[in-house]
N, C-alpha and C positions, 0 to 999 in steps of 0.2 A: 954923154950915153942914151944911144938909142932905146926911145920909147913907144911904146904902142898900146894904146887903151881904148879898146872895145866897147860901147855901147849899145844899148838898144833891143836886145833879144826880150823873148817873153816867151808866152802860153798863147797859142792866135790857134784859132779854130781852122779846118781843112778851106782853103780854098781863100783865108785870109791873108793880109800880108803884113810886111814887117820891113821897118829900115835901120838897115843895121851903119853906125859909126863907127870910124876907128881914127882916134888923133893922133899927131907922130909927133914927135919932137927929137931933139940931137942928132941929125940929119938933118943934107940936102933934100930936103922931100922933092922937089921941083925936077929933082937929078933922079927918082927912082921910080922905077917899075914898082907897081904894088900887087898883093895878091891876096884874097881871100881862100884859106881852107875850112874844111871841117871835118868832125872827127865824131862819128855816130859812135852807140856803146860798143862793143865788140868790135870796131872794123877799125880798119887804116885810115890816118888821115888823108884826106884827098883834096886837089886844087881845084875848088869853086871857079874862081875868076879870077883875071889878071888886066891892068889896066895900066899902057905905059907913060912914060914918066912927062908928058905933055898933055896925056889921057885922050889921042886922038886914034890908038887901036884897045881894043878889048879883045878879050878871049873868054870861053865856059865851056865848063863840061857838059858833055851832053844831053846830061839829065838837067839842067836846069836853063837850056838854053829857049830864047822868048821868054821866058819868066823872070830871069833874075837881069838886073841890070847894076853894072860896077860903075860908078864916077870918082872922080876927084876932084877936091876946091885946093889949088895949090895956095891960093890968098890965106888958106884957112888950117894948112896943113892935116888935110883931112878927106881921108876914103871913105866911102859911102857903097852900100850893097845893099840897092833896093829889090825885096822878094815878092814877088806876086803870086795868087794860085798855088799858094806852100799846098803841098802835102804830106803826110804824116811819115814818109820817108826822109823828108827834110830835119826832122828833129835831131841835133845835133847839138854841138860845142864849135862854135863858131869861129877862127883865127884870123887875125890880120898877120902879114905879116912880107918882110921886105929884105931882098938879099943887096946888103951895102958894103961894099968892099972885101966883097967875096965871103960875108959870115951872115949868116942868118940870124932875124932875129924874129921874137913870136910875141904876141900879148897875151895876156892871161886868157883868152878867151872869153865869150859869150853864150848863153846858152838861148837855145832854141827850140821850141815844144810845140807840136803842131797834131791837137787832138782835140776830138769833139768832147 
């Protein structure tokens, strides 16, 4: 079965950096685009970044462009989200997501808190 396991969250000061990882299994990772979403308290889940199956193309929410970078290692079945210049409004649970054979799969999420 499809499994997505996020890691790398934590507490960081404004202006700091974190790198999230998502280890995937149970499907052909190299054939699937991968997404990172986030959900802040009291808000809807929002799409943060997407990377195509081979990693050749990426897309970002306007709020994170120029500060976040999504990447993947198909040899390790892992997708990453490098987050720089973090702002307090980035505080949220971050989720890894894949749509595979028309079904959407989610990891359990990792908490990112940005606070001084």
